C-alpha positions in Angstrom: -108.5 -54.5 14.3 -105.2 -52.5 13.7 -104.9 -50.5 10.5 -101.6 -50.1 8.7 -100.7 -47.3 6.3 -99.5 -48.9 3.1 -95.9 -47.9 2.1 -95.6 -45.5 -0.9 -94.5 -47.6 -3.8 -92.4 -46.0 -6.7 -93.8 -46.7 -10.1 -91.3 -47.9 -12.8 -91.2 -44.4 -14.3 -90.3 -42.8 -11.0 -87.6 -45.4 -10.4 -86.1 -44.6 -13.8 -86.2 -40.8 -13.1 -84.6 -41.3 -9.7 -81.8 -43.4 -11.2 -81.3 -40.8 -14.0 -81.0 -38.0 -11.4 -78.4 -40.1 -9.4 -76.5 -40.7 -12.6 -76.4 -37.0 -13.4 -75.2 -36.2 -9.9 -72.4 -38.8 -10.2 -71.3 -37.4 -13.5 -71.3 -33.8 -12.2 -69.2 -34.9 -9.2 -66.8 -36.7 -11.4 -66.4 -33.6 -13.6 -65.7 -31.5 -10.6 -63.1 -34.0 -9.3 -61.3 -34.2 -12.6 -61.6 -30.5 -13.3 -63.5 -31.0 -16.5 -66.2 -28.6 -15.5 -63.9 -25.6 -16.0 -64.5 -23.4 -19.0 -62.5 -24.5 -22.0 -61.4 -27.8 -20.5 -61.1 -30.7 -22.8 -62.8 -33.9 -21.5 -60.1 -36.1 -19.9 -57.4 -33.4 -20.1 -57.6 -32.7 -16.4 -57.1 -34.8 -13.3 -56.9 -34.2 -9.6 -55.4 -36.1 -6.6 -56.5 -35.2 -3.1 -54.7 -36.6 0.0 -54.1 -35.6 3.6 -50.5 -35.2 4.7 -49.6 -37.8 7.4 -46.6 -37.8 9.8 -44.7 -40.2 7.6 -44.9 -37.7 4.8 -42.9 -35.1 6.8 -39.6 -34.4 8.5 -39.1 -34.2 12.3 -40.4 -30.6 12.4 -43.6 -31.3 10.4 -42.6 -30.0 7.0 -43.8 -32.3 4.2 -40.8 -33.7 2.3 -40.4 -32.2 -1.2 -39.9 -35.7 -2.6 -43.4 -36.8 -1.5 -44.9 -33.7 -3.2 -42.9 -34.5 -6.4 -44.2 -38.1 -6.3 -47.8 -36.9 -6.1 -47.2 -34.5 -8.9 -45.8 -37.3 -11.1 -48.7 -39.6 -10.2 -51.3 -37.0 -11.3 -49.3 -36.3 -14.5 -48.9 -40.0 -15.4 -52.7 -40.7 -14.9 -53.9 -37.8 -17.0 -51.3 -38.5 -19.8 -52.0 -42.2 -19.9 -55.8 -41.6 -20.1 -55.4 -39.0 -22.9 -53.1 -41.2 -25.0 -55.5 -44.2 -24.8 -58.5 -42.2 -26.1 -57.6 -43.2 -29.7 -57.6 -46.6 -31.5 -54.4 -48.6 -31.6 -51.9 -50.0 -29.1 -52.7 -49.5 -25.5 -49.9 -47.5 -23.9 -48.6 -46.1 -20.6 -47.2 -42.5 -20.4 -43.6 -42.4 -19.2 -42.0 -39.4 -17.6 -39.2 -37.9 -19.8 -38.5 -34.5 -18.1 -39.6 -32.2 -15.4 -39.2 -28.5 -15.9 -38.1 -26.1 -13.1 -40.4 -26.7 -10.1 -41.1 -24.0 -7.6 -41.9 -24.8 -3.9 -43.9 -21.6 -3.2 -44.9 -22.3 0.4 -44.3 -25.2 2.8 -46.9 -27.9 3.4 -47.4 -29.3 6.9 -48.8 -32.5 8.6 -52.6 -32.4 8.6 -53.0 -30.2 5.5 -54.8 -31.6 2.5 -52.9 -31.6 -0.8 -55.0 -30.9 -4.0 -52.9 -31.9 -7.0 -54.4 -30.8 -10.3 -52.8 -31.9 -13.6 -53.8 -30.3 -17.0 -52.5 -31.2 -20.4 -51.4 -28.0 -22.1 -49.5 -29.1 -25.2 -49.1 -32.1 -27.4 -46.5 -33.0 -30.1 -46.6 -36.1 -32.3 -44.8 -38.2 -29.6 -45.0 -36.3 -26.4 -47.2 -34.1 -24.2 -46.8 -31.4 -21.7 -48.6 -31.5 -18.4 -48.9 -28.5 -16.1 -49.5 -29.4 -12.4 -50.5 -27.2 -9.5 -50.5 -28.2 -5.8 -52.8 -26.4 -3.4 -52.5 -27.0 0.4 -55.7 -26.7 2.4 -55.9 -26.2 6.1 -59.1 -28.2 6.9 -59.5 -26.6 10.3 -59.7 -23.0 9.0 -60.5 -23.6 5.3 -57.5 -21.5 4.3 -55.8 -22.5 1.0 -52.4 -21.6 -0.5 -50.6 -22.4 -3.7 -47.8 -24.7 -2.7 -46.2 -25.9 -6.0 -46.2 -25.4 -9.7 -44.6 -27.8 -12.2 -44.4 -28.7 -15.8 -43.8 -32.3 -16.9 -43.2 -34.0 -20.3 -44.4 -37.5 -21.0 -44.0 -40.0 -23.9 -46.4 -42.9 -24.5 -44.8 -46.3 -24.6 -46.7 -49.3 -26.1 -47.7 -52.0 -23.6 -46.8 -54.6 -26.3 -43.3 -53.2 -26.9 -41.8 -50.8 -24.4 -39.3 -49.4 -27.0 -42.2 -48.3 -29.3 -43.4 -44.8 -28.7 -47.0 -44.3 -29.9 -48.5 -41.2 -31.3 -50.2 -38.7 -29.1 -53.8 -37.6 -29.8 -53.8 -33.8 -30.4 -55.6 -31.5 -27.9 -57.9 -28.6 -28.9 -56.4 -25.2 -28.1 -58.5 -22.2 -27.2 -56.3 -19.9 -29.3 -53.5 -20.2 -31.9 -51.2 -18.4 -29.5 -51.6 -21.2 -26.9 -50.3 -23.8 -29.4 -47.5 -21.5 -30.5 -46.3 -20.9 -27.0 -46.4 -24.6 -26.3 -44.3 -25.3 -29.4 -41.7 -22.9 -28.2 -41.5 -24.7 -24.8 -41.3 -28.0 -26.6 -38.4 -26.9 -28.7 -36.5 -25.3 -25.8 -36.8 -28.4 -23.5 -35.7 -30.7 -26.3 -32.6 -28.7 -26.9 -31.7 -28.4 -23.2 -32.3 -32.1 -22.6 -29.7 -33.0 -25.2 -27.2 -30.5 -23.8 -27.7 -31.7 -20.3 -27.3 -35.4 -21.2 -23.9 -34.6 -22.7 -22.7 -32.6 -19.7 -23.8 -35.0 -17.0 -21.9 -38.1 -18.4 -19.0 -37.2 -16.2 -18.4 -39.7 -13.4 -18.9 -38.4 -9.8 -16.1 -39.6 -7.6 -17.3 -41.8 -4.7 -17.4 -40.4 -1.2 -14.3 -41.3 0.7 -14.5 -43.0 4.0 -14.4 -40.2 6.6 -12.1 -42.2 8.9 -9.5 -42.7 6.1 -9.6 -39.1 4.8 -11.5 -36.6 7.1 -13.0 -33.7 5.3 -13.2 -30.1 6.5 -16.7 -28.9 7.3 -18.5 -26.8 4.7 -16.5 -28.4 1.8 -18.1 -30.3 -1.1 -16.6 -33.5 0.1 -17.9 -33.1 3.7 -21.5 -33.0 2.7 -21.5 -35.2 -0.5 -23.8 -38.2 0.1 -25.0 -41.3 -1.7 -28.0 -43.6 -1.4 -28.2 -47.2 -2.7 -31.6 -48.5 -3.7 -32.7 -51.8 -5.2 -35.6 -51.4 -7.5 -38.5 -53.7 -6.5 -41.9 -54.4 -8.0 -43.6 -51.7 -5.9 -41.4 -49.1 -7.5 -42.4 -50.0 -11.0 -45.0 -49.4 -13.7 -46.9 -52.0 -15.8 -43.7 -52.2 -17.9 -41.5 -53.1 -14.9 -39.8 -49.8 -15.2 -39.4 -47.3 -12.3 -42.0 -44.7 -11.7 -40.6 -41.2 -12.3 -42.0 -40.1 -8.9 -40.1 -42.8 -7.1 -36.8 -41.7 -8.6 -37.6 -38.0 -7.8 -38.4 -38.9 -4.1 -35.0 -40.7 -3.8 -33.2 -37.7 -5.3 -34.9 -35.2 -2.9 -33.9 -37.4 0.0 -30.3 -37.4 -0.9 -30.3 -33.7 -1.7 -31.9 -33.1 1.8 -29.1 -35.1 3.5 -26.5 -33.0 1.7 -28.2 -29.7 2.7 -28.6 -30.8 6.3 -25.0 -31.8 6.6 -23.9 -28.5 5.2 -26.1 -26.3 7.4 -26.8 -28.6 10.4 -30.3 -27.0 10.6 -33.9 -27.7 9.4 -33.9 -27.6 5.7 -36.7 -27.6 3.0 -36.8 -27.9 -0.8 -37.2 -24.5 -2.4 -37.2 -25.5 -6.0 -36.0 -28.2 -8.5 -34.3 -27.3 -11.7 -35.1 -29.4 -14.8 -35.1 -33.1 -14.1 -33.9 -35.0 -17.1 -34.7 -38.8 -17.5 -31.9 -39.9 -19.8 -32.6 -43.6 -19.8 -35.2 -46.0 -18.4 -34.6 -47.9 -15.1 -35.8 -51.5 -15.0 -36.9 -53.7 -12.1 -33.9 -55.4 -10.5 -31.5 -52.5 -11.1 -29.4 -51.1 -8.3 -29.6 -47.3 -8.1 -26.8 -45.1 -6.8 -28.2 -41.7 -6.1 -25.4 -39.1 -5.4 -25.7 -35.5 -4.3 -23.1 -32.8 -4.0 -23.3 -29.0 -3.3 -22.3 -26.9 -6.4 -23.3 -23.4 -5.2 -24.5 -21.4 -2.2 -25.9 -17.9 -2.0 -26.7 -16.0 1.2 -29.9 -18.0 1.9 -30.0 -20.9 -0.5 -27.8 -23.8 -1.7 -27.8 -25.7 -5.1 -27.3 -29.4 -5.0 -26.6 -31.5 -8.0 -28.1 -35.0 -7.9 -27.5 -37.8 -10.3 -28.8 -41.3 -10.5 -26.7 -44.1 -11.9 -28.2 -47.5 -12.5 -26.8 -51.0 -13.0 -28.6 -54.3 -13.5 -28.0 -57.1 -11.0 -28.8 -59.8 -13.6 -27.0 -58.2 -16.6 -23.8 -57.0 -15.0 -22.0 -57.1 -18.3 -23.9 -54.0 -19.4 -22.3 -51.9 -16.7 -23.5 -48.8 -15.0 -25.2 -46.0 -16.8 -26.4 -42.4 -16.1 -30.2 -42.5 -15.8 -31.4 -39.1 -14.3 -29.9 -35.8 -13.3 -31.1 -32.6 -11.8 -30.3 -29.6 -9.6 -32.2 -29.1 -6.3 -32.3 -25.8 -4.3 -32.7 -25.9 -0.6 -33.1 -23.2 2.1 -32.2 -23.3 5.8 -34.9 -22.5 8.4 -35.0 -21.7 12.1 -37.6 -23.0 14.6 -40.1 -20.5 13.3 -39.7 -21.5 9.7 -37.8 -18.2 8.9 -34.9 -18.4 6.4 -31.4 -18.6 7.9 -28.1 -17.6 6.3 -26.3 -20.5 4.6 -22.7 -21.2 5.5 -20.2 -20.3 2.8 -18.9 -23.1 0.6 -15.2 -23.8 0.8 -14.0 -24.3 -2.7 -11.2 -26.9 -3.4 -9.8 -27.1 -6.9 -10.6 -25.8 -10.3 -13.4 -28.3 -11.0 -15.4 -27.2 -7.9 -14.8 -23.6 -8.8 -16.2 -24.2 -12.4 -19.3 -25.8 -11.0 -19.7 -23.0 -8.5 -19.6 -20.4 -11.2 -22.1 -22.3 -13.3 -24.4 -22.5 -10.3 -24.0 -18.8 -9.7 -25.1 -18.2 -13.3 -28.2 -20.4 -12.9 -29.0 -18.6 -9.6 -28.8 -15.1 -11.2 -30.9 -16.2 -14.2 -33.5 -17.7 -11.9 -33.5 -14.6 -9.7 -34.0 -12.3 -12.7 -36.8 -14.5 -14.0 -38.6 -14.3 -10.6 -38.2 -10.5 -10.5 -39.6 -10.2 -14.1 -42.6 -12.4 -13.2 -43.3 -10.4 -10.0 -43.1 -7.1 -11.9 -45.6 -8.5 -14.5 -48.0 -9.6 -11.8 -47.8 -6.1 -10.2 -48.7 -4.5 -13.5 -51.7 -6.7 -13.9 
């Protein structure tokens, strides 16, 4: 006669305890993923996206397109903002991107690296909120990590029942009064600059002439000026049938990259993006005309102005309108990813000279700001 050892059977209390332990572990993992386990973090105020960079994310030499990074940044910002704005009673809403502050591309990201995109709500006003985003690139073969990008984005919550209705934003808890005061200063500054930029960018950019009809000299504004036409489809849109901000930024980066490559005829990468202002919403079915032109070059960088005009296919009588505008900065690289000198820009006419001088002022201001920040870090 064969004897069998009976299986150990968990009693009901043991089952409950095991389930409770598993629940705790899941909650801890979720807090780590969302960043809520950090000291001082408010529940739901942080979110993280993690994704490995694939060949279709990069250019032919393996550098990840800046537009793809901007798209991930916007996705993380949209998620954390929408979650936060729906923590209160009232209309359900979706956070819509209104503005992106100057974004620095601190180090390049390559195929095979893992992008960790962390979004953190740092300030709220009555109808808008600021989200600070950091992108860390991880080499999964060596474990080495580097800070790739930093960005600040502003969102407004739009009601799902009425897209033109902006709902109120639940306030966040600040660790110190100074934190709220600094956030208020940033809010007031971006609000003023957004209004000034909208007025300045209403000018019409002349279409690029056919190169066969009127050949342009190399290294002029007209030679490298480029446009892209894009029909907005369902996959580009939010629940409101309006374009995701990240989709628009990706298109803008692509056009700016084409302009930079035409001017330098080398490998180019995005170095930074000045404030991106979303002046008006873009609805599904619109045709976008994304135009880029060089405005300024220094020894090792070039500034490219990119604007997005939109026109509805089904409501043609409304005409074309200015939707988004921004300045992108690109650098030229050799085969070892070392910076190369940028060809001088040949100025033609007073209008191009005016834009060049304005670009030079922005360049010097940005350079002084970087030097000031570097000096502050050395003192710390």
